[in-house]
C-alpha positions in Angstrom: -55.1 -52.9 54.3 -58.0 -52.8 52.3 -58.9 -51.0 49.2 -61.1 -48.5 51.2 -58.2 -47.4 53.4 -55.8 -46.5 50.6 -56.1 -43.0 49.5 -57.3 -42.6 46.0 -55.1 -40.5 43.9 -57.6 -39.7 41.2 -60.3 -38.3 43.4 -58.2 -36.0 45.6 -55.6 -34.7 43.1 -56.6 -31.4 41.5 -57.3 -31.8 37.8 -54.6 -30.7 35.3 -55.4 -27.6 33.4 -55.3 -28.2 29.6 -54.9 -25.4 27.1 -57.8 -25.1 25.0 -57.2 -26.6 21.5 -58.6 -23.5 19.9 -55.9 -21.2 21.5 -53.1 -23.4 20.3 -54.4 -23.4 16.8 -54.8 -19.6 16.8 -51.1 -19.1 17.9 -49.8 -21.6 15.4 -51.9 -19.9 12.6 -50.5 -16.5 13.5 -46.9 -17.7 13.4 -47.4 -19.4 10.0 -49.2 -16.4 8.6 -46.4 -14.0 9.7 -43.7 -16.3 8.4 -45.4 -16.6 5.1 -45.9 -12.8 4.8 -42.2 -12.1 5.5 -41.1 -14.9 3.1 -43.3 -13.7 0.2 -42.3 -10.0 0.7 -38.6 -10.8 0.7 -39.0 -13.0 -2.4 -40.9 -10.3 -4.3 -38.8 -7.4 -3.4 -35.4 -9.2 -3.6 -32.2 -7.8 -2.3 -31.6 -4.1 -2.8 -28.7 -3.1 -5.1 -26.2 -0.8 -3.4 -24.8 1.9 -5.6 -21.4 3.0 -4.4 -19.3 5.9 -5.6 -17.0 5.1 -8.4 -13.4 5.8 -7.4 -10.3 5.8 -9.5 -7.9 3.1 -8.6 -4.6 4.5 -7.4 -1.9 4.0 -10.0 0.8 1.7 -8.8 4.2 3.2 -9.7 6.4 1.1 -11.9 10.1 1.1 -10.9 13.1 0.3 -13.1 16.7 -0.2 -12.2 19.3 2.0 -13.8 23.0 1.3 -13.8 24.8 4.4 -12.4 28.4 3.3 -12.0 30.6 0.3 -12.3 34.2 0.4 -11.5 37.0 0.5 -8.9 37.6 3.5 -6.6 40.8 3.9 -4.6 41.1 5.0 -1.0 44.4 5.7 0.6 43.4 7.9 3.5 45.4 6.2 6.2 48.4 5.4 4.0 47.3 1.8 3.3 45.8 1.5 -0.2 42.3 0.0 -0.5 40.4 -0.3 -3.7 36.6 -0.4 -3.5 35.0 -2.4 -6.3 31.5 -0.9 -6.9 28.4 -1.6 -9.0 25.8 1.1 -8.1 22.2 1.0 -9.3 19.3 3.2 -8.7 15.6 2.3 -8.3 13.7 5.0 -10.3 10.1 5.5 -11.2 9.6 4.7 -14.9 8.5 8.3 -15.8 11.9 9.6 -14.4 14.0 7.0 -16.1 15.0 9.3 -19.0 15.9 12.2 -16.6 18.2 10.1 -14.5 19.9 8.4 -17.5 20.4 11.8 -19.3 22.0 13.2 -16.1 24.2 10.1 -15.7 25.4 10.3 -19.4 25.8 14.1 -19.5 27.8 14.4 -16.2 29.5 10.9 -16.3 33.1 12.2 -15.8 32.1 14.7 -13.1 30.0 12.2 -11.2 32.8 9.6 -11.3 35.2 12.2 -10.0 32.8 13.2 -7.2 32.3 9.5 -6.3 36.1 8.9 -6.1 36.3 12.0 -3.8 33.5 10.6 -1.6 35.1 7.2 -1.3 38.6 8.8 -0.8 37.3 10.8 2.2 35.7 7.8 4.0 37.5 6.0 6.8 38.7 2.6 5.8 36.8 1.1 8.7 33.6 2.4 7.1 34.7 0.9 3.8 34.9 -2.6 5.3 31.4 -2.3 6.9 30.0 -4.3 4.0 26.8 -5.2 5.9 25.7 -1.6 6.1 27.2 0.9 3.7 24.6 3.6 4.5 27.0 6.5 4.7 28.1 6.0 1.1 24.6 5.2 -0.1 23.2 8.5 1.3 26.0 10.5 -0.2 25.7 8.8 -3.6 21.9 9.3 -3.5 22.3 13.1 -2.9 25.0 13.4 -5.5 23.0 11.7 -8.3 19.7 13.3 -7.2 21.1 16.8 -7.6 22.1 16.2 -11.1 18.9 14.3 -12.1 16.7 17.2 -10.9 18.3 19.7 -13.2 17.2 22.6 -11.1 16.9 23.4 -7.5 13.3 24.5 -7.8 12.1 21.0 -8.6 11.1 19.2 -5.3 10.4 15.7 -6.8 12.8 13.0 -5.8 13.5 11.1 -9.0 15.6 8.4 -7.3 13.7 6.2 -4.9 16.7 4.1 -3.7 20.4 3.6 -4.3 21.8 0.1 -3.8 25.0 -1.6 -4.4 25.0 -4.9 -6.4 28.7 -5.2 -5.8 30.5 -3.7 -2.8 33.9 -5.2 -2.4 36.7 -3.5 -0.6 40.1 -5.0 -1.4 43.5 -4.5 0.2 46.1 -3.8 -2.3 48.6 -3.2 0.5 51.8 -1.2 0.2 
């Protein structure tokens, strides 16, 4: 084969189209100009300050513990004597602390008698349910709440929670 027989690539191939240099420079110039305009405008104006409504922060209630009763209460409902050793406390909002303490001090003997009556009426099986003394808790809560309110027209619950720091039923057998 000779050089004349070989097809010449350069002569028969269509020429590549080149973008004109002027068009490329115009597009790049527009992009730079837009970027610069946006950058300068954002620097000059800066971020806008947002003014929100001023709201009062909700007051978080402060709770205190009040000692309601400490002592031993007998139960001999089934003939077998059981003594329940109790320490009862109340979780009370601080603004109602004085009301609950006054009711506790004013009606101390009556409240102790009603508590002995409540414990005396319970089944001894319920007394030994030390993991969940809910029945007695609800009754004690109702008992102290009625005295702490002072009147039946007041709908505010002054005692948030009743809990036992000590709940120990003991057989004294007979």
